[in-house]
N, CA, C and O atoms as a GROMACS GRO file, in nm:
protein
  308
    1MET      N    1   1.477   1.272   0.016
    1MET     CA    2   1.564   1.153  -0.003
    1MET      C    3   1.674   1.176  -0.022
    1MET      O    4   1.749   1.097   0.034
    2ALA      N    5   1.748   1.296  -0.110
    2ALA     CA    6   1.877   1.345  -0.156
    2ALA      C    7   1.914   1.382  -0.014
    2ALA      O    8   2.016   1.326   0.025
    3GLN      N    9   1.858   1.459   0.067
    3GLN     CA   10   1.891   1.511   0.185
    3GLN      C   11   1.938   1.380   0.287
    3GLN      O   12   2.038   1.375   0.360
    4LEU      N   13   1.867   1.312   0.272
    4LEU     CA   14   1.868   1.160   0.391
    4LEU      C   15   2.028   1.102   0.341
    4LEU      O   16   2.115   1.053   0.412
    5LEU      N   17   2.030   1.123   0.221
    5LEU     CA   18   2.145   1.022   0.155
    5LEU      C   19   2.266   1.096   0.143
    5LEU      O   20   2.376   1.040   0.133
    6GLY      N   21   2.250   1.228   0.144
    6GLY     CA   22   2.392   1.291   0.141
    6GLY      C   23   2.395   1.330   0.036
    6GLY      O   24   2.494   1.402   0.024
    7LEU      N   25   2.311   1.322  -0.102
    7LEU     CA   26   2.332   1.323  -0.232
    7LEU      C   27   2.269   1.471  -0.314
    7LEU      O   28   2.181   1.541  -0.264
    8GLU      N   29   2.328   1.495  -0.433
    8GLU     CA   30   2.284   1.581  -0.492
    8GLU      C   31   2.177   1.518  -0.570
    8GLU      O   32   2.183   1.399  -0.600
    9TRP      N   33   2.071   1.599  -0.606
    9TRP     CA   34   1.964   1.576  -0.669
    9TRP      C   35   1.986   1.460  -0.825
    9TRP      O   36   1.956   1.343  -0.849
   10PRO      N   37   2.049   1.562  -0.896
   10PRO     CA   38   2.116   1.464  -1.023
   10PRO      C   39   2.160   1.364  -0.957
   10PRO      O   40   2.077   1.273  -0.948
   11ARG      N   41   2.278   1.342  -0.898
   11ARG     CA   42   2.317   1.236  -0.869
   11ARG      C   43   2.238   1.107  -0.820
   11ARG      O   44   2.271   0.996  -0.862
   12LEU      N   45   2.135   1.123  -0.734
   12LEU     CA   46   2.037   1.067  -0.674
   12LEU      C   47   1.922   1.012  -0.792
   12LEU      O   48   1.850   0.917  -0.760
   13GLU      N   49   1.910   1.059  -0.894
   13GLU     CA   50   1.819   1.051  -0.973
   13GLU      C   51   1.878   0.933  -1.072
   13GLU      O   52   1.819   0.831  -1.108
   14GLN      N   53   2.035   0.984  -1.112
   14GLN     CA   54   2.098   0.892  -1.197
   14GLN      C   55   2.095   0.752  -1.115
   14GLN      O   56   2.068   0.645  -1.170
   15GLU      N   57   2.128   0.766  -0.969
   15GLU     CA   58   2.139   0.630  -0.906
   15GLU      C   59   2.003   0.549  -0.902
   15GLU      O   60   2.007   0.426  -0.897
   16ILE      N   61   1.872   0.622  -0.903
   16ILE     CA   62   1.744   0.578  -0.927
   16ILE      C   63   1.718   0.514  -1.001
   16ILE      O   64   1.646   0.414  -0.992
   17SER      N   65   1.788   0.570  -1.125
   17SER     CA   66   1.768   0.533  -1.250
   17SER      C   67   1.815   0.432  -1.315
   17SER      O   68   1.775   0.378  -1.418
   18SER      N   69   1.938   0.401  -1.220
   18SER     CA   70   1.999   0.298  -1.280
   18SER      C   71   1.955   0.148  -1.208
   18SER      O   72   1.954   0.042  -1.270
   19MET      N   73   1.917   0.164  -1.054
   19MET     CA   74   1.836   0.048  -0.998
   19MET      C   75   1.765   0.032  -1.063
   19MET      O   76   1.734  -0.086  -1.048
   20VAL      N   77   1.673   0.101  -1.182
   20VAL     CA   78   1.530   0.090  -1.254
   20VAL      C   79   1.573   0.010  -1.336
   20VAL      O   80   1.542  -0.109  -1.345
   21SER      N   81   1.665   0.084  -1.416
   21SER     CA   82   1.720  -0.010  -1.534
   21SER      C   83   1.779  -0.122  -1.501
   21SER      O   84   1.802  -0.185  -1.604
   22ASP      N   85   1.822  -0.186  -1.392
   22ASP     CA   86   1.908  -0.309  -1.360
   22ASP      C   87   1.780  -0.425  -1.316
   22ASP      O   88   1.793  -0.547  -1.305
   23SER      N   89   1.636  -0.331  -1.291
   23SER     CA   90   1.531  -0.427  -1.227
   23SER      C   91   1.534  -0.441  -1.091
   23SER      O   92   1.445  -0.507  -1.037
   24SER      N   93   1.632  -0.385  -1.020
   24SER     CA   94   1.632  -0.425  -0.882
   24SER      C   95   1.529  -0.320  -0.800
   24SER      O   96   1.528  -0.349  -0.680
   25VAL      N   97   1.451  -0.217  -0.828
   25VAL     CA   98   1.386  -0.167  -0.803
   25VAL      C   99   1.276  -0.102  -0.864
   25VAL      O  100   1.311  -0.019  -0.948
   26TYR      N  101   1.128  -0.115  -0.844
   26TYR     CA  102   1.078  -0.006  -0.936
   26TYR      C  103   1.050   0.111  -0.849
   26TYR      O  104   1.048   0.111  -0.726
   27ALA      N  105   1.024   0.238  -0.950
   27ALA     CA  106   1.012   0.367  -0.939
   27ALA      C  107   0.993   0.416  -1.033
   27ALA      O  108   1.028   0.373  -1.143
   28LYS      N  109   0.913   0.544  -1.004
   28LYS     CA  110   0.878   0.623  -1.124
   28LYS      C  111   0.912   0.764  -1.087
   28LYS      O  112   0.871   0.786  -0.974
   29ILE      N  113   0.974   0.870  -1.142
   29ILE     CA  114   1.021   1.010  -1.116
   29ILE      C  115   0.936   1.098  -1.177
   29ILE      O  116   0.941   1.115  -1.299
   30ASP      N  117   0.843   1.168  -1.092
   30ASP     CA  118   0.782   1.285  -1.147
   30ASP      C  119   0.869   1.427  -1.125
   30ASP      O  120   0.886   1.489  -1.020
   31ARG      N  121   0.906   1.449  -1.222
   31ARG     CA  122   1.043   1.570  -1.220
   31ARG      C  123   0.943   1.706  -1.174
   31ARG      O  124   0.938   1.764  -1.066
   32PRO      N  125   0.878   1.729  -1.280
   32PRO     CA  126   0.787   1.860  -1.201
   32PRO      C  127   0.761   1.908  -1.081
   32PRO      O  128   0.783   2.016  -1.027
   33LYS      N  129   0.694   1.771  -1.036
   33LYS     CA  130   0.655   1.761  -0.873
   33LYS      C  131   0.764   1.720  -0.759
   33LYS      O  132   0.751   1.731  -0.637
   34ASP      N  133   0.874   1.668  -0.833
   34ASP     CA  134   0.966   1.607  -0.752
   34ASP      C  135   0.940   1.533  -0.670
   34ASP      O  136   0.994   1.543  -0.560
   35ILE      N  137   0.857   1.443  -0.697
   35ILE     CA  138   0.831   1.307  -0.642
   35ILE      C  139   0.893   1.180  -0.705
   35ILE      O  140   0.911   1.152  -0.824
   36VAL      N  141   0.918   1.119  -0.609
   36VAL     CA  142   0.980   0.937  -0.651
   36VAL      C  143   0.895   0.862  -0.589
   36VAL      O  144   0.895   0.849  -0.467
   37ARG      N  145   0.795   0.790  -0.685
   37ARG     CA  146   0.710   0.675  -0.627
   37ARG      C  147   0.814   0.551  -0.663
   37ARG      O  148   0.897   0.538  -0.753
   38PHE      N  149   0.769   0.459  -0.541
   38PHE     CA  150   0.848   0.310  -0.565
   38PHE      C  151   0.738   0.216  -0.554
   38PHE      O  152   0.767   0.097  -0.542
   39ALA      N  153   0.615   0.252  -0.555
   39ALA     CA  154   0.508   0.134  -0.552
   39ALA      C  155   0.447   0.147  -0.710
   39ALA      O  156   0.414   0.247  -0.774
   40ALA      N  157   0.445   0.011  -0.744
   40ALA     CA  158   0.438  -0.018  -0.890
   40ALA      C  159   0.258   0.045  -0.919
   40ALA      O  160   0.216   0.076  -0.808
   41ALA      N  161   0.190   0.061  -0.987
   41ALA     CA  162   0.060   0.093  -1.006
   41ALA      C  163  -0.014  -0.041  -0.998
   41ALA      O  164   0.035  -0.147  -1.038
   42LYS      N  165  -0.128  -0.029  -0.948
   42LYS     CA  166  -0.181  -0.182  -0.921
   42LYS      C  167  -0.281  -0.176  -1.044
   42LYS      O  168  -0.322  -0.067  -1.084
   43THR      N  169  -0.320  -0.300  -1.106
   43THR     CA  170  -0.420  -0.322  -1.200
   43THR      C  171  -0.561  -0.320  -1.121
   43THR      O  172  -0.571  -0.316  -0.999
   44SER      N  173  -0.650  -0.324  -1.198
   44SER     CA  174  -0.800  -0.297  -1.164
   44SER      C  175  -0.847  -0.433  -1.076
   44SER      O  176  -0.928  -0.448  -0.985
   45GLU      N  177  -0.756  -0.527  -1.150
   45GLU     CA  178  -0.810  -0.667  -1.095
   45GLU      C  179  -0.753  -0.696  -0.946
   45GLU      O  180  -0.801  -0.792  -0.886
   46ALA      N  181  -0.650  -0.614  -0.881
   46ALA     CA  182  -0.543  -0.632  -0.835
   46ALA      C  183  -0.644  -0.537  -0.706
   46ALA      O  184  -0.671  -0.581  -0.594
   47ILE      N  185  -0.680  -0.415  -0.756
   47ILE     CA  186  -0.736  -0.315  -0.655
   47ILE      C  187  -0.900  -0.406  -0.590
   47ILE      O  188  -0.946  -0.415  -0.476
   48LEU      N  189  -0.942  -0.455  -0.710
   48LEU     CA  190  -1.057  -0.542  -0.682
   48LEU      C  191  -1.053  -0.633  -0.588
   48LEU      O  192  -1.140  -0.643  -0.502
   49THR      N  193  -0.949  -0.710  -0.598
   49THR     CA  194  -0.934  -0.818  -0.535
   49THR      C  195  -0.898  -0.777  -0.360
   49THR      O  196  -0.945  -0.830  -0.260
   50ASP      N  197  -0.812  -0.680  -0.368
   50ASP     CA  198  -0.792  -0.633  -0.238
   50ASP      C  199  -0.912  -0.581  -0.160
   50ASP      O  200  -0.915  -0.593  -0.037
   51TRP      N  201  -1.031  -0.510  -0.242
   51TRP     CA  202  -1.126  -0.445  -0.186
   51TRP      C  203  -1.241  -0.589  -0.174
   51TRP      O  204  -1.333  -0.569  -0.094
   52ALA      N  205  -1.243  -0.677  -0.219
   52ALA     CA  206  -1.324  -0.764  -0.201
   52ALA      C  207  -1.268  -0.860  -0.070
   52ALA      O  208  -1.335  -0.953  -0.026
   53SER      N  209  -1.168  -0.832  -0.031
   53SER     CA  210  -1.071  -0.890   0.067
   53SER      C  211  -1.081  -0.814   0.227
   53SER      O  212  -1.090  -0.853   0.343
   54ASP      N  213  -1.075  -0.718   0.173
   54ASP     CA  214  -1.112  -0.596   0.274
   54ASP      C  215  -1.275  -0.572   0.320
   54ASP      O  216  -1.302  -0.511   0.423
   55ILE      N  217  -1.369  -0.621   0.238
   55ILE     CA  218  -1.503  -0.652   0.279
   55ILE      C  219  -1.536  -0.770   0.323
   55ILE      O  220  -1.644  -0.778   0.382
   56ASP      N  221  -1.462  -0.877   0.308
   56ASP     CA  222  -1.492  -1.012   0.356
   56ASP      C  223  -1.424  -1.026   0.536
   56ASP      O  224  -1.459  -1.102   0.626
   57LYS      N  225  -1.319  -0.919   0.535
   57LYS     CA  226  -1.278  -0.932   0.688
   57LYS      C  227  -1.358  -0.861   0.784
   57LYS      O  228  -1.376  -0.900   0.899
   58LEU      N  229  -1.432  -0.697   0.706
   58LEU     CA  230  -1.508  -0.634   0.762
   58LEU      C  231  -1.641  -0.755   0.816
   58LEU      O  232  -1.659  -0.804   0.928
   59LEU      N  233  -1.729  -0.779   0.671
   59LEU     CA  234  -1.846  -0.894   0.716
   59LEU      C  235  -1.801  -0.963   0.825
   59LEU      O  236  -1.870  -0.938   0.924
   60HIS      N  237  -1.695  -1.055   0.849
   60HIS     CA  238  -1.693  -1.147   0.935
   60HIS      C  239  -1.641  -1.083   1.076
   60HIS      O  240  -1.640  -1.164   1.169
   61LEU      N  241  -1.607  -0.982   1.100
   61LEU     CA  242  -1.578  -0.883   1.207
   61LEU      C  243  -1.710  -0.860   1.254
   61LEU      O  244  -1.738  -0.899   1.367
   62VAL      N  245  -1.822  -0.786   1.165
   62VAL     CA  246  -1.961  -0.777   1.184
   62VAL      C  247  -2.001  -0.896   1.257
   62VAL      O  248  -2.026  -0.873   1.376
   63GLU      N  249  -2.016  -1.028   1.217
   63GLU     CA  250  -2.068  -1.148   1.226
   63GLU      C  251  -1.993  -1.174   1.345
   63GLU      O  252  -2.077  -1.201   1.431
   64THR      N  253  -1.867  -1.180   1.400
   64THR     CA  254  -1.838  -1.222   1.520
   64THR      C  255  -1.906  -1.127   1.589
   64THR      O  256  -1.988  -1.181   1.664
   65THR      N  257  -1.909  -0.980   1.598
   65THR     CA  258  -1.992  -0.904   1.692
   65THR      C  259  -2.117  -0.893   1.724
   65THR      O  260  -2.154  -0.867   1.838
   66THR      N  261  -2.215  -0.918   1.600
   66THR     CA  262  -2.319  -0.995   1.597
   66THR      C  263  -2.330  -1.095   1.723
   66THR      O  264  -2.389  -1.089   1.831
   67HIS      N  265  -2.253  -1.182   1.666
   67HIS     CA  266  -2.265  -1.320   1.782
   67HIS      C  267  -2.228  -1.310   1.902
   67HIS      O  268  -2.282  -1.390   1.977
   68LEU      N  269  -2.134  -1.222   1.961
   68LEU     CA  270  -2.100  -1.183   2.114
   68LEU      C  271  -2.208  -1.106   2.156
   68LEU      O  272  -2.257  -1.119   2.268
   69ILE      N  273  -2.259  -1.007   2.055
   69ILE     CA  274  -2.346  -0.964   2.118
   69ILE      C  275  -2.495  -1.016   2.161
   69ILE      O  276  -2.554  -0.965   2.256
   70HIS      N  277  -2.557  -1.133   2.073
   70HIS     CA  278  -2.653  -1.204   2.117
   70HIS      C  279  -2.623  -1.311   2.200
   70HIS      O  280  -2.720  -1.374   2.242
   71LYS      N  281  -2.474  -1.360   2.247
   71LYS     CA  282  -2.440  -1.426   2.340
   71LYS      C  283  -2.445  -1.336   2.456
   71LYS      O  284  -2.472  -1.389   2.564
   72GLU      N  285  -2.425  -1.216   2.454
   72GLU     CA  286  -2.410  -1.141   2.591
   72GLU      C  287  -2.584  -1.116   2.659
   72GLU      O  288  -2.618  -1.088   2.774
   73ASN      N  289  -2.666  -1.139   2.536
   73ASN     CA  290  -2.786  -1.093   2.584
   73ASN      C  291  -2.884  -1.213   2.616
   73ASN      O  292  -2.983  -1.214   2.690
   74MET      N  293  -2.830  -1.314   2.540
   74MET     CA  294  -2.868  -1.472   2.605
   74MET      C  295  -2.851  -1.482   2.799
   74MET      O  296  -2.942  -1.512   2.876
   75THR      N  297  -2.716  -1.450   2.833
   75THR     CA  298  -2.677  -1.484   2.916
   75THR      C  299  -2.718  -1.341   3.054
   75THR      O  300  -2.736  -1.352   3.175
   76ALA      N  301  -2.718  -1.242   2.980
   76ALA     CA  302  -2.809  -1.160   3.063
   76ALA      C  303  -2.948  -1.156   3.078
   76ALA      O  304  -3.006  -1.085   3.161
   77ALA      N  305  -3.012  -1.248   2.982
   77ALA     CA  306  -3.158  -1.280   3.052
   77ALA      C  307  -3.170  -1.369   3.152
   77ALA      O  308  -3.280  -1.391   3.203
   0.00000   0.00000   0.00000
């Protein structure tokens, strides 16, 4: 990211820290790994809600596919 913005790492870290302090962006800096994460950690409830939504979409696709296969079998017979 420092290369893309043309900044030195300490200056970039200072800018990100400033934006985090101002609450204009969420970020977490892992210095030993040189990683900056901009996504907030999800709560267990949010993860389960996303999972339930994905399962609901999957079941809807399976139901639609089953219906279309059954419809195709009826017209072929």
